[in-house]
N, CA and C atoms as a LAMMPS dump frame, in Angstrom:
ITEM: TIMESTEP
0
ITEM: NUMBER OF ATOMS
411
ITEM: BOX BOUNDS ff ff ff
-5.0000000000000000e+02 5.0000000000000000e+02
-5.0000000000000000e+02 5.0000000000000000e+02
-5.0000000000000000e+02 5.0000000000000000e+02
ITEM: ATOMS id mol type element x y z
1 1 1 N -193.458 -90.11 -170.139
2 1 2 C -192.344 -90.036 -168.969
3 1 3 C -191.326 -91.426 -169.384
4 2 1 N -190.098 -90.931 -169.796
5 2 2 C -189.042 -91.9 -170.354
6 2 3 C -188.777 -93.291 -169.125
7 3 1 N -188.731 -94.324 -169.322
8 3 2 C -187.959 -95.521 -168.685
9 3 3 C -186.968 -96.36 -168.765
10 4 1 N -187.024 -97.066 -168.291
11 4 2 C -185.798 -97.828 -168.777
12 4 3 C -185.113 -99.283 -168.35
13 5 1 N -184.509 -99.89 -169.056
14 5 2 C -185.079 -101.412 -168.639
15 5 3 C -183.191 -101.874 -168.987
16 6 1 N -182.523 -102.193 -168.095
17 6 2 C -181.339 -103.012 -167.934
18 6 3 C -180.771 -104.036 -167.417
19 7 1 N -179.469 -104.441 -168.085
20 7 2 C -179.174 -105.664 -168.107
21 7 3 C -177.781 -105.896 -167.837
22 8 1 N -177.354 -106.922 -166.872
23 8 2 C -175.707 -106.824 -166.869
24 8 3 C -176.06 -108.774 -167.122
25 9 1 N -174.735 -108.568 -168.212
26 9 2 C -174.361 -110.506 -168.83
27 9 3 C -173.106 -110.69 -168.95
28 10 1 N -172.852 -111.841 -169.169
29 10 2 C -171.522 -112.636 -169.576
30 10 3 C -171.5 -112.918 -170.397
31 11 1 N -170.851 -112.327 -171.382
32 11 2 C -170.766 -113.389 -172.952
33 11 3 C -169.644 -114.114 -173.088
34 12 1 N -169.345 -114.577 -174.425
35 12 2 C -168.287 -115.805 -174.803
36 12 3 C -168.001 -115.23 -175.795
37 13 1 N -166.497 -114.255 -175.96
38 13 2 C -166.046 -113.852 -177.629
39 13 3 C -165.271 -115.384 -178.045
40 14 1 N -165.475 -115.893 -178.87
41 14 2 C -165.346 -116.957 -179.603
42 14 3 C -163.775 -116.553 -180.413
43 15 1 N -163.088 -117.249 -180.184
44 15 2 C -161.846 -117.371 -181.089
45 15 3 C -161.922 -118.294 -181.771
46 16 1 N -161.756 -119.508 -181.477
47 16 2 C -162.069 -120.797 -182.731
48 16 3 C -162.877 -121.451 -181.883
49 17 1 N -162.728 -122.855 -182.673
50 17 2 C -163.62 -123.894 -182.364
51 17 3 C -163.286 -124.197 -180.61
52 18 1 N -162.112 -124.158 -180.134
53 18 2 C -161.949 -124.718 -178.819
54 18 3 C -161.494 -123.966 -177.973
55 19 1 N -161.962 -122.292 -178.363
56 19 2 C -160.963 -121.068 -177.264
57 19 3 C -161.71 -120.233 -177.312
58 20 1 N -162.548 -119.761 -176.23
59 20 2 C -163.332 -118.329 -175.833
60 20 3 C -162.467 -117.7 -174.867
61 21 1 N -163.299 -116.388 -174.959
62 21 2 C -163.109 -115.2 -173.802
63 21 3 C -163.984 -114.935 -172.985
64 22 1 N -164.532 -114.511 -171.838
65 22 2 C -165.102 -114.094 -171.233
66 22 3 C -165.201 -112.385 -171.262
67 23 1 N -166.794 -112.021 -171.624
68 23 2 C -166.646 -111.016 -171.932
69 23 3 C -167.929 -110.656 -171.033
70 24 1 N -167.604 -108.992 -170.165
71 24 2 C -169.215 -108.951 -169.45
72 24 3 C -169.742 -107.762 -170.076
73 25 1 N -170.775 -107.336 -170.173
74 25 2 C -171.608 -106.443 -171.221
75 25 3 C -172.766 -106.193 -170.181
76 26 1 N -173.321 -105.12 -171.013
77 26 2 C -174.162 -104.738 -170.237
78 26 3 C -175.19 -103.756 -171.623
79 27 1 N -176.649 -104.463 -171.352
80 27 2 C -177.687 -103.75 -172.328
81 27 3 C -178.834 -103.124 -171.587
82 28 1 N -179.755 -102.03 -172.26
83 28 2 C -179.816 -100.689 -171.793
84 28 3 C -181.127 -100.492 -172.788
85 29 1 N -182.253 -100.93 -172.358
86 29 2 C -183.06 -100.169 -173.194
87 29 3 C -183.737 -99.232 -172.664
88 30 1 N -184.071 -97.957 -173.293
89 30 2 C -184.566 -96.526 -173.234
90 30 3 C -185.702 -96.097 -173.801
91 31 1 N -186.873 -96.082 -173.312
92 31 2 C -187.978 -95.478 -174.015
93 31 3 C -188.061 -94.628 -175.015
94 32 1 N -186.923 -93.589 -174.448
95 32 2 C -186.607 -92.384 -175.477
96 32 3 C -186.344 -92.304 -176.531
97 33 1 N -185.83 -93.56 -176.91
98 33 2 C -185.382 -94.376 -178.009
99 33 3 C -185.594 -96.163 -178.28
100 34 1 N -187.15 -95.875 -178.753
101 34 2 C -187.368 -97.341 -178.688
102 34 3 C -187.713 -98.382 -179.264
103 35 1 N -186.642 -98.283 -180.763
104 35 2 C -186.696 -98.971 -181.273
105 35 3 C -185.375 -99.436 -180.667
106 36 1 N -184.472 -99.559 -180.238
107 36 2 C -183.392 -99.656 -179.821
108 36 3 C -182.983 -99.654 -178.72
109 37 1 N -181.796 -101.359 -178.733
110 37 2 C -180.718 -101.571 -177.572
111 37 3 C -179.719 -101.155 -177.421
112 38 1 N -179.224 -100.414 -176.264
113 38 2 C -177.774 -100.088 -176.367
114 38 3 C -177.021 -101.561 -175.894
115 39 1 N -175.788 -101.791 -176.04
116 39 2 C -174.954 -102.506 -175.397
117 39 3 C -173.515 -101.667 -175.314
118 40 1 N -172.927 -102.208 -174.309
119 40 2 C -172.01 -102.081 -173.829
120 40 3 C -171.319 -103.379 -173.619
121 41 1 N -170.208 -103.365 -174.172
122 41 2 C -168.832 -104.468 -173.776
123 41 3 C -167.641 -103.868 -173.074
124 42 1 N -167.32 -104.795 -172.086
125 42 2 C -166.257 -104.509 -171.248
126 42 3 C -165.125 -104.997 -171.656
127 43 1 N -163.901 -104.631 -172.673
128 43 2 C -162.972 -105.157 -173.018
129 43 3 C -161.627 -105.303 -172.203
130 44 1 N -161.369 -104.762 -171.265
131 44 2 C -160.536 -104.455 -170.892
132 44 3 C -160.58 -103.768 -169.013
133 45 1 N -159.588 -103.137 -168.291
134 45 2 C -160.208 -102.643 -166.787
135 45 3 C -160.625 -101.331 -167.111
136 46 1 N -160.321 -100.614 -167.733
137 46 2 C -161.516 -99.546 -168.533
138 46 3 C -161.733 -99.298 -169.903
139 47 1 N -161.645 -100.178 -170.346
140 47 2 C -161.975 -99.907 -172.487
141 47 3 C -163.497 -100.223 -172.637
142 48 1 N -163.903 -99.858 -172.912
143 48 2 C -165.568 -100.284 -173.632
144 48 3 C -165.901 -100.051 -174.811
145 49 1 N -166.629 -101.174 -176.02
146 49 2 C -167.388 -101.014 -176.89
147 49 3 C -168.579 -100.991 -177.029
148 50 1 N -169.119 -99.881 -177.753
149 50 2 C -170.707 -100.192 -177.925
150 50 3 C -171.054 -99.829 -178.744
151 51 1 N -172.318 -100.907 -178.977
152 51 2 C -173.045 -101.042 -180.08
153 51 3 C -174.489 -100.697 -179.766
154 52 1 N -175.222 -100.44 -181.062
155 52 2 C -176.771 -100.107 -180.354
156 52 3 C -177.279 -101.248 -181.88
157 53 1 N -178.169 -101.719 -181.234
158 53 2 C -179.121 -102.473 -182.254
159 53 3 C -180.515 -102.543 -181.713
160 54 1 N -181.033 -102.979 -183.181
161 54 2 C -182.459 -102.727 -183.252
162 54 3 C -183.196 -103.923 -182.35
163 55 1 N -183.83 -103.241 -181.195
164 55 2 C -184.487 -104.349 -180.273
165 55 3 C -185.606 -105.581 -181.323
166 56 1 N -185.622 -105.442 -182.634
167 56 2 C -186.539 -106.269 -183.435
168 56 3 C -185.833 -107.551 -183.695
169 57 1 N -184.67 -106.595 -184.608
170 57 2 C -183.181 -107.672 -184.785
171 57 3 C -182.674 -108.492 -183.394
172 58 1 N -182.933 -108.033 -182.317
173 58 2 C -182.63 -109.051 -181.152
174 58 3 C -183.497 -110.182 -181.014
175 59 1 N -184.964 -109.551 -181.138
176 59 2 C -185.917 -110.156 -180.794
177 59 3 C -185.835 -111.446 -181.833
178 60 1 N -185.93 -111.531 -182.575
179 60 2 C -185.964 -112.061 -183.697
180 60 3 C -184.83 -113.618 -184.127
181 61 1 N -183.566 -112.988 -183.465
182 61 2 C -182.442 -112.877 -183.658
183 61 3 C -182.71 -114.712 -182.4
184 62 1 N -183.411 -114.325 -180.917
185 62 2 C -183.428 -115.201 -180.69
186 62 3 C -184.055 -116.96 -180.935
187 63 1 N -184.761 -116.635 -182.031
188 63 2 C -185.375 -117.881 -182.932
189 63 3 C -184.684 -118.294 -184.016
190 64 1 N -184.582 -116.986 -184.889
191 64 2 C -184.476 -117.346 -186.425
192 64 3 C -183.096 -116.26 -186.411
193 65 1 N -182.661 -116.949 -188.169
194 65 2 C -181.448 -115.981 -188.014
195 65 3 C -181.577 -114.414 -188.668
196 66 1 N -181.102 -113.365 -187.869
197 66 2 C -181.753 -112.204 -188.362
198 66 3 C -180.383 -110.917 -187.972
199 67 1 N -180.95 -109.866 -188.956
200 67 2 C -179.665 -108.939 -189.51
201 67 3 C -179.177 -109.24 -190.611
202 68 1 N -178.976 -107.434 -191.092
203 68 2 C -177.36 -107.953 -192.233
204 68 3 C -176.607 -106.907 -191.519
205 69 1 N -175.382 -106.768 -192.822
206 69 2 C -174.441 -106 -192.503
207 69 3 C -173.591 -106.514 -191.159
208 70 1 N -173.53 -105.046 -190.726
209 70 2 C -172.59 -105.131 -189.602
210 70 3 C -172.679 -106.14 -187.598
211 71 1 N -173.932 -106.247 -188.026
212 71 2 C -174.753 -107.023 -186.755
213 71 3 C -175.903 -108.112 -187.481
214 72 1 N -175.297 -109.685 -186.896
215 72 2 C -176.288 -110.655 -187.258
216 72 3 C -175.909 -111.475 -185.885
217 73 1 N -177.564 -112.067 -186.102
218 73 2 C -177.657 -112.546 -184.486
219 73 3 C -178.979 -114.243 -185.077
220 74 1 N -178.468 -114.965 -184.82
221 74 2 C -178.775 -116.251 -184.672
222 74 3 C -178.714 -116.964 -183.387
223 75 1 N -180.073 -117.777 -183.204
224 75 2 C -180.117 -119.513 -181.832
225 75 3 C -178.855 -120.224 -182.347
226 76 1 N -178.479 -120.679 -181.444
227 76 2 C -178.013 -122.046 -181.396
228 76 3 C -176.989 -122.285 -180.276
229 77 1 N -177.118 -123.6 -180.617
230 77 2 C -176.306 -124.525 -178.701
231 77 3 C -175.235 -124.644 -178.402
232 78 1 N -174.159 -123.951 -177.707
233 78 2 C -172.928 -124.322 -177.16
234 78 3 C -172.333 -124.681 -175.935
235 79 1 N -171.619 -126.117 -175.918
236 79 2 C -171.706 -127.053 -174.934
237 79 3 C -172.729 -127.184 -173.711
238 80 1 N -174.083 -127.315 -175.035
239 80 2 C -175.463 -128.095 -174.522
240 80 3 C -176.329 -127.23 -174.064
241 81 1 N -175.775 -125.966 -174.108
242 81 2 C -176.833 -124.358 -173.438
243 81 3 C -177.428 -123.639 -175.334
244 82 1 N -178.648 -123.646 -174.92
245 82 2 C -178.911 -122.439 -175.767
246 82 3 C -178.203 -121.18 -175.707
247 83 1 N -177.969 -120.307 -176.559
248 83 2 C -177.36 -119.323 -176.729
249 83 3 C -177.328 -118.298 -177.87
250 84 1 N -177.158 -117.451 -177.919
251 84 2 C -177.464 -116.559 -179.068
252 84 3 C -176.145 -115.95 -179.243
253 85 1 N -175.969 -115.877 -180.574
254 85 2 C -174.828 -116.223 -181.525
255 85 3 C -174.892 -114.538 -181.964
256 86 1 N -173.639 -113.399 -181.572
257 86 2 C -173.986 -112.163 -182.262
258 86 3 C -172.497 -111.72 -183.145
259 87 1 N -173.072 -111.486 -184.411
260 87 2 C -171.705 -111.167 -185.015
261 87 3 C -171.641 -110.366 -185.371
262 88 1 N -170.171 -108.979 -184.795
263 88 2 C -170.244 -107.754 -185.346
264 88 3 C -169.249 -107.652 -186.3
265 89 1 N -169.472 -106.476 -187.107
266 89 2 C -168.261 -106.63 -188.06
267 89 3 C -168.404 -104.964 -188.101
268 90 1 N -167.053 -104.107 -188.126
269 90 2 C -166.449 -102.973 -188.015
270 90 3 C -165.592 -102.799 -188.965
271 91 1 N -164.563 -101.777 -189.292
272 91 2 C -163.203 -101.091 -189.729
273 91 3 C -162.198 -101.883 -189.089
274 92 1 N -162.265 -101.656 -187.74
275 92 2 C -161.77 -102.412 -186.822
276 92 3 C -161.59 -103.818 -186.769
277 93 1 N -162.517 -104.816 -187.207
278 93 2 C -162.455 -106.098 -186.889
279 93 3 C -163.736 -106.699 -187.2
280 94 1 N -163.543 -108.309 -186.884
281 94 2 C -165.09 -109.02 -186.424
282 94 3 C -165.28 -109.327 -185.046
283 95 1 N -165.752 -109.795 -184.64
284 95 2 C -166.472 -110.227 -183.148
285 95 3 C -167.413 -111.247 -183.222
286 96 1 N -167.411 -112.035 -182.819
287 96 2 C -168.541 -113.314 -182.456
288 96 3 C -168.481 -113.741 -181.258
289 97 1 N -170.081 -113.159 -180.741
290 97 2 C -170.131 -113.549 -179.21
291 97 3 C -171.066 -114.675 -179.013
292 98 1 N -170.815 -115.658 -177.988
293 98 2 C -172.34 -115.836 -177.575
294 98 3 C -173.025 -115.245 -176.205
295 99 1 N -174.152 -115.441 -176.322
296 99 2 C -174.832 -114.715 -174.834
297 99 3 C -176.177 -115.797 -174.57
298 100 1 N -176.408 -115.935 -173.817
299 100 2 C -176.998 -116.669 -172.672
300 100 3 C -178.247 -116.492 -173.562
301 101 1 N -179.277 -117.271 -174.308
302 101 2 C -180.317 -116.911 -174.086
303 101 3 C -181.752 -116.789 -173.422
304 102 1 N -181.657 -117.507 -172.486
305 102 2 C -182.462 -117.351 -171.351
306 102 3 C -182.396 -115.988 -170.843
307 103 1 N -181.267 -114.968 -170.666
308 103 2 C -181.183 -114.024 -169.954
309 103 3 C -181.445 -112.619 -171.141
310 104 1 N -180.674 -112.655 -172.269
311 104 2 C -181.668 -111.99 -173.606
312 104 3 C -183.175 -112.032 -173.435
313 105 1 N -183.516 -113.37 -173.282
314 105 2 C -184.598 -113.376 -173.785
315 105 3 C -185.637 -112.681 -172.861
316 106 1 N -185.488 -112.998 -170.984
317 106 2 C -185.737 -112.287 -169.897
318 106 3 C -185.437 -110.51 -170.13
319 107 1 N -184.401 -110.397 -170.563
320 107 2 C -184.69 -108.943 -170.911
321 107 3 C -185.475 -108.255 -171.468
322 108 1 N -185.484 -109.042 -173.267
323 108 2 C -186.18 -108.551 -173.941
324 108 3 C -187.379 -108.526 -173.055
325 109 1 N -188.092 -109.157 -173.11
326 109 2 C -189.292 -109.66 -172.196
327 109 3 C -189.744 -108.3 -171.638
328 110 1 N -188.908 -107.722 -170.51
329 110 2 C -188.638 -106.739 -169.746
330 110 3 C -189.033 -105.349 -170.837
331 111 1 N -188.23 -105.649 -171.746
332 111 2 C -188.528 -104.072 -172.866
333 111 3 C -190.032 -104.046 -173.124
334 112 1 N -190.54 -105.294 -173.906
335 112 2 C -191.642 -105.303 -174.09
336 112 3 C -192.585 -105.381 -173.552
337 113 1 N -192.4 -105.438 -172.23
338 113 2 C -193.438 -105.15 -170.763
339 113 3 C -194.062 -103.689 -171.007
340 114 1 N -192.626 -102.876 -170.956
341 114 2 C -192.451 -101.119 -171.039
342 114 3 C -193.07 -100.789 -172.483
343 115 1 N -192.813 -101.319 -173.182
344 115 2 C -193.317 -100.597 -174.662
345 115 3 C -193.378 -101.754 -175.214
346 116 1 N -194.692 -102.29 -175.508
347 116 2 C -195.138 -103.545 -176.817
348 116 3 C -194.74 -103.692 -177.74
349 117 1 N -194.538 -104.139 -178.414
350 117 2 C -193.731 -104.202 -179.699
351 117 3 C -195.09 -103.976 -180.853
352 118 1 N -194.917 -103.224 -182.038
353 118 2 C -195.148 -102.14 -182.475
354 118 3 C -196.295 -100.582 -181.841
355 119 1 N -195.633 -99.896 -180.758
356 119 2 C -196.012 -99.458 -180.024
357 119 3 C -194.971 -98.436 -179.995
358 120 1 N -193.955 -98.567 -180.673
359 120 2 C -192.568 -97.725 -180.122
360 120 3 C -192.892 -96.544 -180.797
361 121 1 N -193.84 -96.241 -181.848
362 121 2 C -193.985 -94.819 -182.758
363 121 3 C -194.897 -94.068 -181.251
364 122 1 N -195.695 -94.49 -181.022
365 122 2 C -195.8 -93.682 -179.919
366 122 3 C -195.631 -93.407 -178.212
367 123 1 N -193.64 -93.452 -178.916
368 123 2 C -193.202 -92.939 -177.447
369 123 3 C -191.991 -92.056 -178.323
370 124 1 N -191.839 -92.053 -179.427
371 124 2 C -191.33 -90.665 -180.126
372 124 3 C -191.912 -89.489 -179.955
373 125 1 N -191.176 -88.268 -179.36
374 125 2 C -191.441 -87.388 -179.736
375 125 3 C -191.112 -86.367 -180.666
376 126 1 N -191.467 -86.3 -181.943
377 126 2 C -190.929 -85.998 -183.361
378 126 3 C -190.361 -84.144 -183.502
379 127 1 N -191.441 -83.259 -182.354
380 127 2 C -190.269 -81.997 -182.52
381 127 3 C -189.414 -82.353 -181.593
382 128 1 N -189.007 -82.899 -180.428
383 128 2 C -188.083 -83.145 -180.579
384 128 3 C -186.236 -84.054 -181.079
385 129 1 N -186.978 -85.249 -181.821
386 129 2 C -186.314 -85.7 -182.915
387 129 3 C -185.671 -84.596 -183.592
388 130 1 N -186.553 -83.983 -184.22
389 130 2 C -186.07 -83.223 -185.586
390 130 3 C -185.727 -81.633 -185.218
391 131 1 N -185.37 -81.516 -183.962
392 131 2 C -184.535 -80.649 -183.085
393 131 3 C -183.305 -80.655 -183.358
394 132 1 N -182.785 -82.073 -182.666
395 132 2 C -182.074 -82.851 -181.982
396 132 3 C -180.763 -83.319 -183.914
397 133 1 N -181.933 -83.45 -184.745
398 133 2 C -181.075 -83.659 -185.94
399 133 3 C -181.478 -82.429 -186.439
400 134 1 N -181.614 -81.51 -186.564
401 134 2 C -181.675 -80.519 -187.344
402 134 3 C -179.798 -79.799 -186.323
403 135 1 N -179.862 -80.005 -185.366
404 135 2 C -178.604 -79.367 -184.555
405 135 3 C -177.433 -79.805 -185.1
406 136 1 N -177.518 -81.06 -185.462
407 136 2 C -176.544 -81.963 -185.44
408 136 3 C -175.877 -81.581 -187.012
409 137 1 N -177.002 -80.429 -188.01
410 137 2 C -176.155 -80.465 -189.589
411 137 3 C -175.311 -79.32 -189.143
């Protein structure tokens, strides 16, 4: 049976060392895709941007620099608070976001209660995944 864990949180889009903007985001973890966390960033009245992160990269990024390429995550402090920096790069541009570390950690703890790390493979249905991949070809 599939289960989901979700979380709404407020991020800061860092524009410069003195300037940032609030960004609302939602995180969703679904046992049907046990290695991934989907993030939706709300950047306007109805505009959204969606990214998919490896859950492991988010978990490691709470304590150590993690990720390569278009997603990099690391812990830091901002204005006296523990935050997680999330750097995103795409063809459209780059963004640096600050997420509250305690909110992100609580979300990841809830995902680990549903699917403990190292047991993700037991939640995959290989026949369904193969059928899905073949249908896309």
